[in-house]
PyMOL commands that place a pseudoatom at each C-alpha (Angstrom):
pseudoatom trace, name=CA, resn=MET, resi=1, chain=A, elem=C, hetatm=0, pos=[-0.018, -0.106, 0.204]
pseudoatom trace, name=CA, resn=PRO, resi=2, chain=A, elem=C, hetatm=0, pos=[1.322, 3.434, -1.146]
pseudoatom trace, name=CA, resn=LYS, resi=3, chain=A, elem=C, hetatm=0, pos=[2.601, 5.603, 1.548]
pseudoatom trace, name=CA, resn=THR, resi=4, chain=A, elem=C, hetatm=0, pos=[2.155, 9.682, 1.588]
pseudoatom trace, name=CA, resn=VAL, resi=5, chain=A, elem=C, hetatm=0, pos=[5.333, 11.718, 2.656]
pseudoatom trace, name=CA, resn=GLN, resi=6, chain=A, elem=C, hetatm=0, pos=[5.590, 15.234, 3.685]
pseudoatom trace, name=CA, resn=ILE, resi=7, chain=A, elem=C, hetatm=0, pos=[8.402, 17.584, 3.629]
pseudoatom trace, name=CA, resn=ARG, resi=8, chain=A, elem=C, hetatm=0, pos=[8.012, 20.523, 6.046]
pseudoatom trace, name=CA, resn=ASP, resi=9, chain=A, elem=C, hetatm=0, pos=[10.229, 23.886, 6.103]
pseudoatom trace, name=CA, resn=LEU, resi=10, chain=A, elem=C, hetatm=0, pos=[12.049, 23.334, 3.003]
pseudoatom trace, name=CA, resn=ASP, resi=11, chain=A, elem=C, hetatm=0, pos=[13.593, 26.766, 1.752]
pseudoatom trace, name=CA, resn=ASP, resi=12, chain=A, elem=C, hetatm=0, pos=[12.481, 28.863, -0.853]
pseudoatom trace, name=CA, resn=GLU, resi=13, chain=A, elem=C, hetatm=0, pos=[15.676, 28.264, -2.721]
pseudoatom trace, name=CA, resn=VAL, resi=14, chain=A, elem=C, hetatm=0, pos=[15.751, 24.761, -2.039]
pseudoatom trace, name=CA, resn=TYR, resi=15, chain=A, elem=C, hetatm=0, pos=[11.929, 24.739, -3.543]
pseudoatom trace, name=CA, resn=ALA, resi=16, chain=A, elem=C, hetatm=0, pos=[12.817, 26.508, -6.379]
pseudoatom trace, name=CA, resn=ALA, resi=17, chain=A, elem=C, hetatm=0, pos=[15.687, 24.392, -6.971]
pseudoatom trace, name=CA, resn=LEU, resi=18, chain=A, elem=C, hetatm=0, pos=[13.256, 21.044, -7.031]
pseudoatom trace, name=CA, resn=VAL, resi=19, chain=A, elem=C, hetatm=0, pos=[11.349, 22.773, -9.703]
pseudoatom trace, name=CA, resn=ARG, resi=20, chain=A, elem=C, hetatm=0, pos=[13.873, 23.232, -12.016]
pseudoatom trace, name=CA, resn=ARG, resi=21, chain=A, elem=C, hetatm=0, pos=[15.349, 20.068, -11.919]
pseudoatom trace, name=CA, resn=ALA, resi=22, chain=A, elem=C, hetatm=0, pos=[12.090, 18.528, -12.222]
pseudoatom trace, name=CA, resn=ALA, resi=23, chain=A, elem=C, hetatm=0, pos=[10.826, 20.759, -15.063]
pseudoatom trace, name=CA, resn=GLU, resi=24, chain=A, elem=C, hetatm=0, pos=[14.191, 19.582, -16.932]
pseudoatom trace, name=CA, resn=SER, resi=25, chain=A, elem=C, hetatm=0, pos=[13.260, 16.231, -16.489]
pseudoatom trace, name=CA, resn=GLY, resi=26, chain=A, elem=C, hetatm=0, pos=[9.579, 16.980, -17.931]
pseudoatom trace, name=CA, resn=ILE, resi=27, chain=A, elem=C, hetatm=0, pos=[8.278, 15.694, -14.384]
pseudoatom trace, name=CA, resn=SER, resi=28, chain=A, elem=C, hetatm=0, pos=[6.950, 17.075, -11.682]
pseudoatom trace, name=CA, resn=VAL, resi=29, chain=A, elem=C, hetatm=0, pos=[8.088, 18.250, -8.064]
pseudoatom trace, name=CA, resn=PRO, resi=30, chain=A, elem=C, hetatm=0, pos=[6.350, 14.984, -6.357]
pseudoatom trace, name=CA, resn=GLU, resi=31, chain=A, elem=C, hetatm=0, pos=[7.809, 12.472, -9.317]
pseudoatom trace, name=CA, resn=LEU, resi=32, chain=A, elem=C, hetatm=0, pos=[11.281, 13.490, -8.700]
pseudoatom trace, name=CA, resn=LEU, resi=33, chain=A, elem=C, hetatm=0, pos=[11.081, 12.898, -5.332]
pseudoatom trace, name=CA, resn=ARG, resi=34, chain=A, elem=C, hetatm=0, pos=[8.894, 9.919, -5.323]
pseudoatom trace, name=CA, resn=LEU, resi=35, chain=A, elem=C, hetatm=0, pos=[12.644, 9.083, -7.940]
pseudoatom trace, name=CA, resn=GLU, resi=36, chain=A, elem=C, hetatm=0, pos=[15.144, 10.034, -5.892]
pseudoatom trace, name=CA, resn=ALA, resi=37, chain=A, elem=C, hetatm=0, pos=[13.569, 8.943, -2.679]
pseudoatom trace, name=CA, resn=THR, resi=38, chain=A, elem=C, hetatm=0, pos=[13.326, 5.322, -4.708]
pseudoatom trace, name=CA, resn=ARG, resi=39, chain=A, elem=C, hetatm=0, pos=[17.006, 5.578, -5.493]
pseudoatom trace, name=CA, resn=ILE, resi=40, chain=A, elem=C, hetatm=0, pos=[18.158, 6.614, -2.292]
pseudoatom trace, name=CA, resn=ALA, resi=41, chain=A, elem=C, hetatm=0, pos=[16.284, 3.290, -0.560]
pseudoatom trace, name=CA, resn=ALA, resi=42, chain=A, elem=C, hetatm=0, pos=[17.895, 1.089, -3.046]
pseudoatom trace, name=CA, resn=ARG, resi=43, chain=A, elem=C, hetatm=0, pos=[21.420, 2.113, -2.080]
pseudoatom trace, name=CA, resn=PRO, resi=44, chain=A, elem=C, hetatm=0, pos=[23.065, 0.686, 1.050]
pseudoatom trace, name=CA, resn=SER, resi=45, chain=A, elem=C, hetatm=0, pos=[23.585, 2.688, 4.029]
pseudoatom trace, name=CA, resn=VAL, resi=46, chain=A, elem=C, hetatm=0, pos=[27.149, 3.847, 4.715]
pseudoatom trace, name=CA, resn=GLN, resi=47, chain=A, elem=C, hetatm=0, pos=[27.329, 1.476, 7.775]
pseudoatom trace, name=CA, resn=GLU, resi=48, chain=A, elem=C, hetatm=0, pos=[26.228, -1.296, 5.233]
pseudoatom trace, name=CA, resn=TRP, resi=49, chain=A, elem=C, hetatm=0, pos=[28.309, -0.560, 2.552]
pseudoatom trace, name=CA, resn=LEU, resi=50, chain=A, elem=C, hetatm=0, pos=[31.404, -0.912, 4.989]
pseudoatom trace, name=CA, resn=THR, resi=51, chain=A, elem=C, hetatm=0, pos=[30.565, -3.445, 6.688]
pseudoatom trace, name=CA, resn=ARG, resi=52, chain=A, elem=C, hetatm=0, pos=[29.997, -5.329, 3.475]
pseudoatom trace, name=CA, resn=THR, resi=53, chain=A, elem=C, hetatm=0, pos=[33.219, -4.108, 1.837]
pseudoatom trace, name=CA, resn=ARG, resi=54, chain=A, elem=C, hetatm=0, pos=[35.659, -4.993, 4.997]
pseudoatom trace, name=CA, resn=ARG, resi=55, chain=A, elem=C, hetatm=0, pos=[34.573, -8.971, 4.242]
pseudoatom trace, name=CA, resn=LEU, resi=56, chain=A, elem=C, hetatm=0, pos=[35.888, -8.653, 0.755]
pseudoatom trace, name=CA, resn=SER, resi=57, chain=A, elem=C, hetatm=0, pos=[40.119, -9.339, 0.669]
pseudoatom trace, name=CA, resn=ALA, resi=58, chain=A, elem=C, hetatm=0, pos=[42.275, -7.802, -1.288]
pseudoatom trace, name=CA, resn=ASP, resi=59, chain=A, elem=C, hetatm=0, pos=[45.018, -10.004, -2.783]
pseudoatom trace, name=CA, resn=VAL, resi=60, chain=A, elem=C, hetatm=0, pos=[46.881, -6.604, -3.799]
pseudoatom trace, name=CA, resn=THR, resi=61, chain=A, elem=C, hetatm=0, pos=[49.636, -5.235, -0.994]
pseudoatom trace, name=CA, resn=ARG, resi=62, chain=A, elem=C, hetatm=0, pos=[50.103, -1.533, -0.593]
pseudoatom trace, name=CA, resn=VAL, resi=63, chain=A, elem=C, hetatm=0, pos=[53.369, -1.236, -2.097]
pseudoatom trace, name=CA, resn=GLU, resi=64, chain=A, elem=C, hetatm=0, pos=[51.815, -3.171, -5.404]
pseudoatom trace, name=CA, resn=ILE, resi=65, chain=A, elem=C, hetatm=0, pos=[49.505, -0.498, -5.665]
pseudoatom trace, name=CA, resn=LEU, resi=66, chain=A, elem=C, hetatm=0, pos=[51.749, 2.785, -4.906]
pseudoatom trace, name=CA, resn=ALA, resi=67, chain=A, elem=C, hetatm=0, pos=[53.743, 1.094, -7.622]
pseudoatom trace, name=CA, resn=ALA, resi=68, chain=A, elem=C, hetatm=0, pos=[51.177, 0.890, -10.532]
pseudoatom trace, name=CA, resn=LEU, resi=69, chain=A, elem=C, hetatm=0, pos=[49.929, 4.544, -9.439]
pseudoatom trace, name=CA, resn=ASP, resi=70, chain=A, elem=C, hetatm=0, pos=[53.271, 5.623, -9.881]
pseudoatom trace, name=CA, resn=GLU, resi=71, chain=A, elem=C, hetatm=0, pos=[53.938, 4.110, -13.341]
pseudoatom trace, name=CA, resn=HIS, resi=72, chain=A, elem=C, hetatm=0, pos=[50.528, 5.387, -14.334]
pseudoatom trace, name=CA, resn=ARG, resi=73, chain=A, elem=C, hetatm=0, pos=[51.450, 9.290, -12.988]
pseudoatom trace, name=CA, resn=GLY, resi=74, chain=A, elem=C, hetatm=0, pos=[54.689, 8.891, -14.911]
pseudoatom trace, name=CA, resn=PRO, resi=75, chain=A, elem=C, hetatm=0, pos=[58.530, 10.314, -13.868]
pseudoatom trace, name=CA, resn=TRP, resi=76, chain=A, elem=C, hetatm=0, pos=[58.484, 13.725, -11.838]
pseudoatom trace, name=CA, resn=PRO, resi=77, chain=A, elem=C, hetatm=0, pos=[59.108, 16.499, -13.573]
pseudoatom trace, name=CA, resn=ASP, resi=78, chain=A, elem=C, hetatm=0, pos=[62.423, 17.824, -12.987]
pseudoatom trace, name=CA, resn=ALA, resi=79, chain=A, elem=C, hetatm=0, pos=[62.196, 20.075, -9.182]
pseudoatom trace, name=CA, resn=GLY, resi=80, chain=A, elem=C, hetatm=0, pos=[64.959, 22.042, -10.547]
pseudoatom trace, name=CA, resn=ARG, resi=81, chain=A, elem=C, hetatm=0, pos=[63.242, 23.950, -12.755]
for i in range(1, 81): cmd.bond("trace and resi %d" % i, "trace and resi %d" % (i + 1))
show_as sticks, trace
zoom trace
């Protein structure tokens, strides 16, 4: 069963930005907020994400990562200039 959410006390600038974004997308402000709420609800919270990513093991060492970054960046410019 659908639920209704009411947001009070939005600053005029915030509401104007929402109106602009909705107009750019060709939708109403309530539809924009519905889409954004759906997007937010689908993402894990920061705590969930941290818990999940801490379980991943990395087979690459810190030294290997730094070496790959150095290789990608190339040599340092001459500091004497």
